[in-house]
N, C-alpha and C positions, 0 to 999 in steps of 0.2 A: 427495393424500398429505400427511400431517401435516408441518408445518415443525418439525423437531427444533430446539430452541433452541441446540444446539451446532453446527448446520450450516445455519443459515437462509439463508446466501448461496448455498449450493450447490443449494438446492431451487428451481430455475428451470426446471422441466420444461416442454417444449413443450405448448401447449394444443391443437395440431393442429386447425384448423378451416377449412372452406371458407365455407359460408353457414349459420351457426348461427341458428336461429330459436327463441327461448325462448317457452314458453307453459305455463301451468298447464292448458291445454287448452280448446279451443272445443268443448265436449262437445255442446251444442246440443240440438235437438229429439229426436234419436234416443237420448237418454240413457235407459239402463235404470233402472227404479225400484229404489230402495234400500229394503230392508225392515229395520227395526230388529231387533236381536237376533242378527244373523248378520254374517259377514265377507264382503265383496264385493270383487272385483278387476275393475277396468274397464280394459281395454286398448283404446284408441281412437286412430286415426290422424288427423292433421290434413288428410289428403287431401280429405275431404269439404268442407273449408272453404277450401281454397286459392283456389278461384275467387272466393269472397266477399271474401277479404281480400287479393287479389293486388296491389291498388294500393299497399298499405302493407307487404307482406311479400315475402320472397324465395321465389319459387314452388317452388324445389327443396329448401326446408328443411322437411322433413317430421318431425314429432315424434310420438313414441308416449308417451301419458300412462298411467301405471299408478297408480291410486288405491286405497288400502285403507282401509276404514272398519269399525271394530269395533263391537260392541254399544253401544248408547247411545240416549238420547232424541233423536229428530229431529222437527222441526216439519213436518207434511205441508202443502206449499204448492203451489198450482196457478199456473202462469205462462201465461196465455192468450196466444197469438200476437198481437203488436201489430197493430192494423188498419193496412193500407196499407204495412207495412214492406217488402213485396216490391217496391214501386215506389220505395223509397228507396235511396240508395247504400250503406247499411249496415243490416243486420238487427240489431235490438236484443235480441229475445227470447233467441237462443242465448247471447249474452254474459251476460245476467242469470242464466240457468239455470246456466251454467258457474260464474259467480262464487259463487252461493249453494251449489251442489253441492259444490264443493271445500272448503268450510268443514267439511263433515261434520255440520252442525247442521240441515240441511234435507233432507227427502225430497220429490222431485218427484212430484206427482200427475198421472196421465194426463189430458191435455186433449183426446184424440181422441174422435171420434164425436159431436161437438156439432152440433145442427141450425143453431146460430148461435153464432159466437165473439163473446163480449161485448166491447165497447170502451167502453160507456157504462153508468152505474149502472142505468138503466132496463132494460138487457138482461141483468142478472145474475139467475139463478135460484138462490137460495141452497140450495134443497132439492136441486137437482141436484148442486151442489158438496159438500154435506154427505154425500150418498149415496156420493160418491167418497172420503170420509174426509178431505177437505181442511179444514184449520183456517184457512188464509189463502188469499186469492185476489188475484192481480195482473192488472189489465187495462190496456190502453193503446192509443195510436195515434200515428202519425207522419203529419203533413200538411204540404203545402207552405205556406210563409209568404212574406212579401215579401222582395225582394232575394235570391232564390235560397236563402233559409234554410228551416228546417223547424221546425214546432212539435211538440214531443214531450210528450205528456201521459201520466201514469200514475196509477192509483188502487190503493190497498191496502185490502182488506176483511178484517174478522173474520167468518168464515163462521158460526160458532156464534151470535154476537150479531147477525148480519145488519146490521152497520153499517160505515161507511167509517172507516178509521184515518187515512189521509192522502191528499192529492191534490196533485200538483205538476206544473207545466207549465214547459217550457224552450223558448226560441226560440234555435236554434243553427245554425251553418253545417254543411255536409255533413261537413267534416273533424272536427267536434266530436261527431258522433253516437255514436261508440264511447265517448268520454269521458262522454257523457251516460248511456249504459248503466251505466257504473261508478257515476255519481252516484246513479242510481236504485237500484242494488244496495246502495249504502251506506245510502240512506234506508230501504230495506226491512229491512236487517240491524239498523239502530239501533232501529227501531220494534218489531221482534219479539224481539231479543236484549237490548236495553237498553244497548248500548255502541256506540262508533263502529266502522264498517267500515273496511277498508283497501283497497278495490278501486280507489280513485282515487289511490293512492300509487304510488311508483316503486321500482324496484330497480336496482342497479348491479352490474356483474360484469366480469371480465377474460376475454377470449378471444384466440385467435391465429389469424390468417388467413395461411397460408403462413409467411413470415418476419416478418409484421407483428403486433405486439401491439396490442390495442384495449381501451380502457376504454369500456364501453357503458352507457347508461341506457335502461330500458324500462319500460312499464307493469307494474303488479304481476302481471299475468297473462302477461307476457312479450312482448306485442305492442308494435309501434311502437318497435323498437330504434333508438337513435341513437348514433353514435360521437362521443364528446366528446373523445377523444384517440386518435391513432394514432401508433405509434412502432416503430422497428426494434429497440428495446431493451425489456427486460421492464418491465411495470407490475405493481405489487403492492399489496395491502392497501387497497383503496378504502374510505373511511369518509365518511359524510354528515355535514355540519354540522347542528346542531339546527334551523336554519331551513330546511334543505333546498335552499339556494341554492349551496352549495359542496361539493366533495369533496376530501378530503385523500388522498394516495396516495404510494407509493414509486416513484420513477423511477430508471432506470439510464442515462438519456440521456447523462450526463457520464462514463460508464464507471465509476461508483461509485453507491452508493445515496444518494439524497437525498429529502427529504420535500417534496412540492409541495402547494400548495392552489390549486385551480382554481375560478374563478367560473363556474357553469354558465349564467348569463344572458349573460355577456359573452365567455366563453372565456378571459378573462385568467388567467394562471398566475403564481404567486409561489413562489419557493423559500424555505422557512422554516427548513430544517435542512440545512446542507451543511458539517458540521464534519469534522474529521479523523477517519478511521475510518468506521464504518458508521452510517447514519441510517435508521431504519426503524420499523415498527409504530406509525403514528400513530393516535390516537383523540381525539375532541373532548371538551372539558369541557361540561357542560350549559349554561353561559353563552355558549358559542360564541366566546369571546374567547381561549381557550387550547387547547392540545393537549398530550397526554401522548405522549412518544416514547421510543424506546430508542436510546441513543447509545453508541458505544464510543470516544468521543473521549478518555476518560481511561483507556484500556486496555480493561478488561473491560466488557461491555455492562451499562449501568445505566439506571434510569428517570429521566427529566427532564420538566419542564414548560416549555413555550415559548409565547410569544404567537402568535396566529394571523397576526400581521403579521411574524413573525420576530423576530430579536434574540437576546439572551442566553438560554441555557437554564439553568434552575434544577435542580440535582441533587436528587432525592428519596430514592433509595436509596443506601446506603453499604455495599457489600459487596465481597468478592473473588469472589463467585459470579456466574453469568450471570443477570441480571434482564431480563425482556423482556415483550412482549405485554400491555401495561398498558391499563386502561380505568377511567374514573371511575365511581363509584357514581352513582345517579340524582340524589342531592342535591348531588353535587360535593364532599362532605366527605372522601371517602376515595378511594384508588386501589387497584384490585385488579390484581395482576400475577403473572407466572410466574417462579419462581426454582428453581434446582437446589441451593440452599443446604442442603437436607436430604438430598442425595444423588441425587435424581431430581426432575424438574420437577413442582412443586405450585403451587397458588394461595395467594397471600398478600395481606394487606390492610395498607395503611399510610396514615396521615393525609395528605391532599393537600398539607399544608405540610411533610411529612417527619416522621420519628420512627421508632419501633421497629416493624417489621412483625410481624404475627401470622399464623400458618398457618391456612388455611381448609379444605383438603382433606386427608383421611387415608386414603380408600379407594382402593387401587390405587397404583402407583408412577409414574404418568404422567398428569397432568392439566394441560391447556394451553388457550390461546386463549379466555379468558373474555370474555363479553358480558353486560351487565346489562339486565334488562327495564326498560321505561319507568316502571313503578310501584316499581321498586327491590326487589321481593320475590324475584326469581329471578336466578340466574347460569346462563347456558348456557355449556358448555365442552366440550372434547374429552377423553374418557377412553380409555385403552388398557387392555384386559383382559389376562388371563394368556396368551391365545392371540394377542396382538398385534393384535387387532381394534381399530380406532379408531372410537369411537361418540360420538354426541351425548348429553350428560347435562345435568341441571340440579341446582342446589343451592338449596334453599329457605333463605333467610337466617334466617328466624324460628326454624325448627326444626333447621337444619343437616342436613336430609334430602336425600340424594342419590338421583336417579332416572335410570336409563338409558332413553333414548327410542328409540334406533336400534340396529340390529344390526351396522352396519359393512359391510364390513371397513375401508373407507377414507373415513370421514366427517370433515369438517373445516369450519372457518370458519363457525360458527353466527352467525346474525343474527336478532334478534327483529323481528316485525312491530310497527308502532307501537302497536297495542292490546295487545301482549303475549300474544296468543292462539296464535301460530304461530312456529316457528323455521325459517328458511330456511338451508340449508347446502350445502356442496360434497360431492358423492358420486361414486361410480363405478358404472357399470352396463355389464356386458359388456366391461369393460376400457376404457371410455370415460368421459370426464368428464360429469357430469350435475348437475342441481340436484335437491335433495331438500327436502321440507318435512315437518314433523311438528308436530302440535298439542302444547301443553305438557302435556296429559294423556296423550299418546301414542296417542290413539284414532284420529286421522286422519293418514295418511301418504301421500305421493305422490313419485314419481320422474318426472323428465322427461329424456328422452334424445333425441339428434338424430343421424341418420346423417351429418350434415355436419361435426361437429367436437366439441370439448370446451369446457367452460366451468368457470371456477374463481372462488373467492373472492367469492361474492355478498354484497351488503350491501343491506338493506332500508331505504329512505329514510323519513324522518319524514312526518307529515301536512304537506301543502303542498310536497312535493318538486318541484323545478324539473325540467322536461322536458329541459333541457340544450341547449346551443348546439352546432351542428355544427362541429367543428374537425378538419380532416384534414391 
């Protein structure tokens, strides 16, 4: 549910959770082929994969993944099962298939019916793969190495040109096999799409187990969740530092809202904003040395900038209206925030050093929670329509073009992927909290639900995000 800027303190709804297991889906080898030019819905359960990932996952946390891909160009790619992976503690092929599929940019080519599954270049029959309409082919193997480690090798081929695009080998421990699958996915994505993938990045989110709130960090596909903070009091608004080593959030452990910065490598926590009144809505500056926050220490909520080490807060906005939910632009020169100074909450921009704000949104009477893409070209935010549906929208800064990406009815907390391709957000499904994602062109959408509980306020970490230290 959206945080109305006039009642943000009251919106501390229970997240009701037992054992939530997030995932964008381990779709795996049973994935149905996606055919361009149509819309497809894939509802698949995690039950098939619980046995494979039981060592790292809660076995009773079953997810249902619902992916919708509309018409558009997809690269037909064949991912041959990696040789010897059934003897390894982690299968790699299903992870790669899942990663590439959920981008909506690839169509999986059937690899069944082969007399020999290739794992070396000499075993590749390009005519066979061309007859299956594959444009790209991935082969690989997992073999034991010294000291209990594994050598993972993969090769990517251009089928039409019948040549090798890249070949990479990794020597890793058993616990690093899944992360290696993400690295391979990133390599394939970058070679074929021309930009960095985000499969090796992290996400953060807030959930509640019984009466306990938890701040968790997980892989971008939702696996390997780690609790970096557990509290009997609410945790709100997690935001990653630009280097991915810290998270700022709002804590109510002192029975009032305070802004905390936590080092994910050491677990060390530092209170940076504990002024009179409310301290909330932190967001990092691109330099990682400052944060923008909303404080009501001078009566009404206003926008301030404060050092990441704490100290005095510099007031940026000067109004009698409620100013909140601020974020820096990608170059750090301006701050975008929400204000009701025009009668309803709208997006405004003000120089980071202070000055006269200018209004940015004019469509609709309710636009809140702005986030800026890493390239600075788009703002994602929450828009409320005439039917009171809360939807994720974007505003293109160059053209001032607004685009509605989701249908609602209760979508909130947008967060861009590091490459700016996808927006992760909080949603509802069947009355329960869920994660949603949507591509910035609106073509690829997914919802993730869990019978075990609700999740809220996701934040997608930058490249190089820390896995987090366990602090309970």
